[in-house]
Each structure stands twice: as C-alpha cells, then as structure tokens.
SEGUKOL-991468 format. One line per 5 residues: their letters; for each residue x, y, z of C-alpha. Coordinates in steps of 0.25 Angstrom, whole numbers. Example, Ala and Ser with C-alpha at 12.3 -4.5 7.8 and 13.67 -1.06 7.14 Angstrom:
REM residues 2
AS	49:-18:31  55:-4:29
***
This chain:
REM residues 566
MHFPL	2:-45:583  2:-31:590  14:-26:597  13:-12:602  27:-12:607
RIFFI	32:2:608  28:17:604  35:21:591  37:35:586  34:35:571
IIFSL	41:46:563  48:43:550  57:31:549  66:23:558  81:20:557
PISKA	89:9:564  95:12:578  110:14:576  121:10:587  124:24:589
QIPVN	110:27:593  110:17:604  118:25:614  109:37:611  97:30:613
KKYID	101:24:626  102:39:632  87:41:628  83:27:633  90:30:647
SASKK	85:43:648  70:40:646  71:27:654  77:32:666  69:45:669
EGDPA	55:51:666  54:63:657  45:75:656  32:70:649  28:85:646
NGKKI	41:87:638  40:73:632  26:78:626  33:90:620  43:81:614
FFDKR	33:72:608  27:84:600  41:89:597  45:89:582  58:82:585
TLCSE	51:69:588  38:71:580  31:61:589  18:69:589  18:68:573
CHSLD	17:53:574  10:50:587  -3:54:594  -5:55:608  -20:55:608
GNSNS	-24:42:602  -24:47:588  -22:36:579  -19:44:566  -4:47:570
IGPDL	6:39:563  12:33:575  6:26:587  -3:35:597  5:37:609
SAAGD	-6:41:619  -4:29:628  11:27:625  14:27:640  3:16:642
KFSRA	8:8:631  23:7:632  34:8:643  44:19:644  55:10:639
DLIHS	46:6:626  44:21:623  58:24:624  63:13:615  52:15:605
VINPS	56:29:603  71:25:602  69:13:593  55:15:586  57:3:577
ANIMT	59:-8:587  44:-11:588  34:-4:580  20:-3:585  10:-11:577
GYATT	4:-3:566  15:8:566  26:2:557  29:8:544  23:3:532
IIETT	31:5:519  24:3:506  30:3:492  20:5:480  20:0:466
NQESF	25:13:461  37:13:470  32:23:480  35:20:495  26:24:507
SGILK	28:22:522  20:25:534  11:19:545  0:10:540  -13:17:543
AISDE	-24:10:535  -25:-2:525  -37:-6:516  -39:-16:505  -34:-5:495
TITLS	-24:4:502  -14:6:513  -13:19:521  0:24:527  2:35:536
NLDLK	15:43:537  22:53:546  13:65:543  0:56:544  -2:57:529
ERVIP	-8:44:524  -4:37:511  -15:28:505  -8:17:496  -16:8:487
KSNIK	-12:-7:490  -12:-9:475  0:0:474  8:-6:485  21:-14:481
SQITS	26:-17:495  22:-14:510  31:-17:521  31:-13:536  44:-6:541
PASLM	51:-11:553  55:3:556  47:13:564  44:27:557  51:33:569
PVGLH	65:36:567  75:30:576  82:41:584  71:51:585  73:51:600
TKLNT	87:57:598  80:70:594  77:72:609  87:73:621  85:62:631
EEFTD	77:70:640  67:73:629  66:59:625  64:55:640  52:66:640
LITFL	46:60:627  46:46:633  40:51:646  29:58:638  26:45:630
ESLKQ	26:37:643  16:47:649  5:44:638  -6:36:644  -19:30:638
PQRID	-31:39:643  -41:32:651  -53:34:641  -61:22:646  -69:24:658
QSNHA	-61:18:670  -73:10:674  -71:1:662  -66:-11:669  -62:-18:656
TPVTI	-52:-7:653  -45:-6:666  -36:6:669  -28:-2:679  -25:-16:680
KRISK	-20:-22:693  -8:-31:694  -9:-43:702  0:-44:714  6:-58:710
PIKMT	8:-57:695  11:-69:686  25:-74:683  31:-75:669  41:-86:668
PFFGT	50:-88:655  46:-101:649  52:-101:635  61:-91:628  72:-88:638
KLDFE	82:-97:630  75:-98:617  74:-87:606  60:-83:603  58:-71:594
KPVWF	44:-64:596  36:-76:601  21:-74:600  15:-87:604  17:-98:614
GDHPT	10:-111:618  12:-125:621  13:-136:611  0:-144:610  6:-158:610
IKNKY	21:-158:615  22:-156:630  30:-145:635  32:-139:621  28:-125:617
VIVEK	26:-117:604  31:-103:603  29:-94:590  39:-83:586  32:-72:578
SRALV	43:-66:569  50:-80:567  38:-86:563  42:-98:572  35:-107:580
SLVGK	44:-115:590  42:-127:599  48:-125:613  50:-133:625  60:-135:637
NKSGE	68:-148:639  70:-154:653  80:-144:658  71:-132:654  79:-128:642
EKKSH	70:-122:631  69:-129:618  64:-124:604  61:-130:591  54:-124:578
FLEIP	40:-128:577  37:-119:565  44:-108:557  38:-101:546  44:-87:544
EEVYV	42:-89:529  27:-89:531  26:-78:541  27:-63:539  33:-56:551
TNDEG	31:-41:554  32:-33:567  19:-38:572  17:-51:563  23:-64:561
LLGFT	19:-78:567  8:-73:576  -1:-85:581  0:-100:583  -9:-111:588
FHPQF	-10:-126:588  -23:-133:583  -31:-139:594  -28:-153:589  -14:-151:586
KENRR	-10:-165:591  -18:-171:581  -17:-162:569  -4:-154:572  -10:-141:566
YFFMH	-6:-128:571  -9:-113:567  -2:-100:566  -4:-85:562  5:-76:554
EVRDK	6:-65:544  10:-67:529  15:-57:519  17:-57:504  21:-44:498
NYRGM	8:-35:501  0:-46:507  -1:-48:522  -9:-60:528  -12:-67:540
VIGER	-10:-82:540  -16:-93:549  -7:-105:546  -8:-120:550  3:-130:550
IASED	5:-144:555  15:-148:566  24:-160:564  20:-174:569  27:-173:582
YTKDS	21:-158:584  35:-152:586  36:-144:574  29:-140:561  27:-151:551
GNPTR	32:-143:539  19:-143:531  16:-129:525  7:-119:532  -8:-120:529
KILEF	-14:-105:529  -27:-107:536  -31:-93:535  -24:-81:528  -29:-67:526
EVATE	-23:-54:522  -20:-43:532  -18:-28:529  -6:-25:539  5:-31:547
FHHGG	-1:-30:561  -13:-33:569  -15:-47:564  -18:-54:577  -10:-67:579
GIEFG	-18:-76:588  -23:-89:584  -29:-100:593  -39:-112:593  -51:-110:601
PDGYL	-58:-120:609  -67:-122:598  -56:-127:589  -56:-115:580  -44:-107:576
YIGMG	-45:-92:581  -37:-81:574  -34:-67:580  -33:-56:569  -29:-42:572
DGGPQ	-36:-30:564  -24:-30:554  -21:-15:557  -17:-4:555  -19:2:568
EDPLG	-33:4:573  -39:-5:562  -42:6:552  -50:-4:543  -59:-10:554
NAQNL	-54:-24:552  -57:-28:566  -72:-25:564  -73:-30:549  -78:-44:548
HSFSG	-72:-45:534  -58:-45:540  -50:-55:548  -43:-44:555  -47:-40:569
KLLRI	-54:-53:571  -53:-67:578  -55:-78:568  -60:-92:570  -58:-103:560
NVDKN	-59:-118:560  -45:-124:555  -50:-138:555  -60:-137:544  -57:-131:530
TNDKL	-66:-125:521  -65:-124:505  -58:-111:505  -51:-111:519  -42:-120:528
YSIPK	-52:-117:539  -67:-116:541  -75:-106:548  -82:-111:561  -97:-112:560
DNPFI	-99:-103:572  -90:-92:568  -98:-79:571  -98:-74:556  -99:-86:548
NHPDE	-113:-83:544  -111:-68:542  -119:-63:530  -107:-54:526  -99:-64:517
KVLRE	-86:-55:520  -87:-57:535  -76:-67:538  -81:-80:545  -68:-82:552
IFSYG	-70:-71:561  -73:-75:576  -73:-61:582  -68:-47:578  -65:-33:582
LRQPW	-51:-36:587  -38:-28:585  -26:-38:587  -30:-51:594  -16:-55:596
RFSFD	-18:-67:606  -31:-74:611  -34:-86:618  -46:-95:623  -49:-97:637
SKTGD	-47:-112:639  -59:-113:649  -70:-104:643  -65:-103:629  -66:-88:629
LWVGD	-57:-81:618  -48:-70:624  -42:-61:614  -31:-50:617  -34:-39:607
VGQNR	-22:-29:605  -27:-15:606  -25:-2:597  -21:10:606  -29:9:619
FEEIN	-33:-5:624  -29:-19:623  -41:-29:624  -44:-43:629  -56:-49:623
IVRSG	-64:-62:624  -69:-65:610  -81:-72:605  -87:-76:592  -92:-64:583
ENHGW	-88:-53:593  -83:-39:590  -72:-35:599  -72:-20:595  -59:-16:587
NVFEG	-58:-6:581  -71:0:586  -66:-2:601  -53:-4:607  -55:-9:621
YELFS	-68:-3:626  -65:10:619  -71:14:606  -60:15:595  -67:18:582
TKFRK	-81:18:576  -76:17:562  -79:2:561  -90:1:572  -102:-7:568
ENSKI	-115:-3:576  -120:-18:577  -107:-24:581  -106:-27:596  -92:-25:602
INPVI	-86:-35:613  -78:-28:623  -65:-34:628  -63:-40:641  -52:-30:644
SFRRS	-45:-19:637  -32:-14:642  -27:0:642  -14:5:637  -8:6:651
HGVSI	-10:-9:652  -6:-14:638  -4:-11:623  -5:-25:617  -13:-36:623
TGGYV	-8:-51:622  -20:-60:624  -17:-72:633  -25:-84:640  -35:-87:651
VRSRN	-28:-94:663  -34:-108:664  -29:-118:674  -28:-132:668  -33:-138:681
NINNH	-44:-127:681  -40:-121:695  -50:-111:695  -45:-104:708  -32:-100:701
SYEGV	-33:-85:701  -29:-85:686  -39:-95:682  -48:-88:670  -39:-76:669
YICAD	-35:-71:655  -20:-68:654  -16:-57:644  -4:-47:643  0:-34:636
YQSKK	12:-36:626  18:-22:629  16:-20:644  19:-35:647  7:-35:657
IWGIK	0:-48:659  -15:-47:663  -25:-57:669  -40:-55:665  -53:-61:671
QKNRS	-66:-58:664  -81:-62:665  -90:-62:653  -79:-55:645  -79:-44:655
LEIVR	-66:-40:663  -66:-45:678  -52:-42:681  -38:-39:675  -25:-40:682
EIGNC	-10:-38:678  -4:-51:681  10:-49:677  20:-45:666  27:-52:655
PDRLV	42:-50:654  41:-48:639  30:-43:630  20:-54:630  15:-57:616
SFGKD	7:-70:619  3:-80:629  3:-95:628  -3:-107:635  0:-122:637
KENNL	-8:-134:640  -7:-132:655  -13:-118:653  0:-111:657  1:-97:651
YAVGY	14:-91:644  17:-78:639  26:-75:627  36:-63:627  38:-57:614
DKGIV	51:-49:615  59:-59:624  53:-71:617  50:-78:631  38:-86:634
YKIDF	34:-85:649  25:-94:657  15:-87:665  16:-91:680  3:-89:688
SGSVF	8:-95:701  8:-85:712  0:-75:704  -14:-72:708  -24:-65:699
E	-31:-55:708
***
C-alpha cells in the first residue's frame, strides 16, 4: 500500500506534542491558513540554517537527499496538508522515509533512512547523507520507527510571518512540464464535467470502521456486504435491517497472523468464484518474525451458513520473503479464466534500486497468476499452462509471473464485458499510471515512469515496454486508486458512462472517468470528488459501484443519476 500523505521535513528526531504547544501551534496554523505569504522570503527561509530544510530536501528532483524531493510540493499537497505536516511531522510519514533502527550483534545501534538492500547488506543514509552499509549477518534486530526524523517544534524557530512565507513558498513549487504538451495521454489539464457524480454514504456513518481497504458484496447472502479493516486484521459482514439501521458482525479476525506497519496489514480480499459450493476465500497480508518479512496469500473456509469463518486454520497458498515494509501491492482478484491474480509492488526502497520490477527472478513489481484449484507436489497451487514464462529456458525465472514492470499495483479489476485487466499503478515522483495489462508484457518501471525515461540502469535492449493508457501529472494526483469499468447489468449501451473506467486519487480525492480504444486514451474527465481519501472501490452483483473512505471509515455508493459523461 502506498499512501503519500503529506510532506515531512526530516531532520534529527521527533518528540510528542505537549499540551503547552497546542496554543502556540494554533497561532502558526491560523496565520498560514488565513493569508498568503511572500514566496521569495519563504525560499530564503527554506535555505536558512534555522530550519535546515535544504540539508534534507532537494528542489530539483534529486533523489539523493535524505528526505522527499519537494520540487512539486504545491502540486502534490494542499496548503492545509503542508501546514500540518511541518507542525506534526510524525502524523503520517511518507512511504519510504520512515526511520529504520538497527541493532547489531555487537550491541551497536544505527538509524537512518533505508536507501538500499541486497541479499547480504542493508544501507542506511543519515542526516549528513553518509551511508552506512550493515551486513545482514550482523543484524540482531531491525524496526521501523513511528516517529519522523524531523523534531516537533521546528516551526517555533520562526515567527508566524516567516512560517507563513515558508508555507507559501512550498505551495508555489509545481511540477515542470517536461513532457510535450501534445502527448494526449499525459494531459496538462483535465476537464471537469458539468454534472458530477454524487457520493452517498452507504455504510460507516453509525459503525466503527478503522482504516478500511476493501469492500464488496457477499456472494451468497442477499443485501449483505463484506468490509476489510487493514490495521485490525478484521473482516466484517455488514448489512441493514428493515429500518435502515446498520448491522455488523465479525466474519474473520486474525491479528495474530498479520503484521501491521504504517503501510501494511490485511491488504486484499476475494471470494472464490465457486464460493457457494466450496466456501473458499482468499486474502493477502504481511508476516514478520524477527528479521524475516514475508507476504502471504492465505486461504480459509467459511461456515456452512456462509456468515463467518469456519474456524479452520489458514492455508498459506503462497508465501515469499520481502526486503522492506512497503510497496507490497495488495490487490488479489479472480479473473474470468478462474485463476487468481496477485498484485505485487517493487518492494522498495524508493526508486526500486535493485531493479526488482524488471527482474523475472523476483515476485516484486509483478502481476502473478496461479491456479488455486489444482495443487502440485511442492505447492498448494499450480501454474496455468498458458502463463507466459512457463517454458522460459532460464530456470530461475518465476513461472507465476503474468506481467512485470509495475511499481505498486494497489488495486486492479477486470472489465466484466471485455475481460480487459485494468491496473492502477502508484507512481514514484512524477506520474500516476493506469495500465491495461496482458500476458507477458513489460510495463516499464523503473526504466520508465509514465511516458518519461526514469533510469537506464536496468533497461534491456530487447524488452518491449507497453505504455500506460494514461499517466496523471502531480497537479492531478499523487497516489492512484484503481477502480472498475462501468457496465450496466441490462447492457444499456446508450448510458453515457457505459464502458467508462472509474478511478481516483487517494490524496487529492479527485475521481476520474476514462475511455480508451486499443489501450490508447480517447477521453478523460474529472467526474467528482470523494469526501474522504479514497483507498479502494467496490462492486456488487447489480454492478453498482462503491468507494471506500480511508480516514472517516465510510463506504460511499456512487450515484450516476443526473450525471453526464461528456
């Protein structure tokens, strides 16, 4: 899961906010919220030794700094987000920039930002950009700190006018238009339709959902739905009584099996296509044991009445080691072919320094495809005979791979009419992608981000790279949430949204509609906004679409009535 929530100024360490600080903070918040400052003076403050901002952050796209690059801060984040990120830097730490703390077998302790990892070593970068290479054989423990490296109260070294100027400068930083504006698939502007969709609260106004990440209807019980809460490792069965009152019961709760971090937890969920007959369902999460990290695709059996889990233990269908605590994908779905598809991120750290996404010896940065209805001698699944690399001459190439060159395929879905596989791939610094994925194809990361060359380090001359259907600039969004193609159950082809792919941006809360032909963008429109950061979409048997709000824990039903896609 990738949530680039806010900008974090990374300096030394972080302390909790005291009650005495709250009135002081309010002065700074009020000042920066109510008026514009002087961006020229704000730039001077950025380079001022009092803040040390420039020692940790670059303004030119340079990835070598210890903190996130801020060259497009004004595109990525709202003024309110910038304000609160400086004042409370540990509230939500940007993926890949949390502090890693390592204790060695000889009682040494090291901390810094994880910059690289290999089979033998881990590399940390500290404040002065010096790198410390630590042999894995010497590591006794490794944890990720919940605190930012930026100290709380840094803003109090400035007066309120200076703080306002600094925020105004950050807000002024925009992504340069490095792509030819004639590139239709990376639009500079996106038109908003005149009659946007409506977002109607469906569940969660009365029920307590904490960080929900998946929602869908129950396959066999009418008017019942399932919702997955990431951090609680909880799957709930929800519905409404005749009076409209929301009801909730536990379907599955496995906190003892799921390792939860800032980004990870219980990530994905899906029912077997023959759930009514076999009661099988599947989920995806991270596990941790001392220095071991792994991803698990688990299978369990529902009770005979389908209302809860049977209590039988989890079968680990697939488990493999991962290097870091982020960029693990999270989407799992059964395709129209009956096979299970699994979205895996590049595994981090930032920028995929090991080239995992281009490496066919690694599960990371891939879409996997397996047959969970047929076991082999050594696995609880088999490889479909038409998987693209099943006959590859290199024995180390993983036969489970369906496609590769993906960074963080958080959510994907199949068009119920055409079978097209749509993938929302979360970007690095510059672009978010929507791809239509097919067997054996390379979608470019980390050689390309969007339509732009990112790195040549892992580029292979003979590898054909497939362009995305669309890439979104930072002015539009910073963390794509893949959705669904609208299909009317009665196939009303004159409906304006028929065949339109719906997706959204987690941070900006914008919702888009996309039409394509032969994987080339025809039209894109901003069709509405979600009241909450939208982390996932859902669909029911009637092809109604839903949106899952991450912070407020509310599931919204998308109302297309009165809206016209134009």
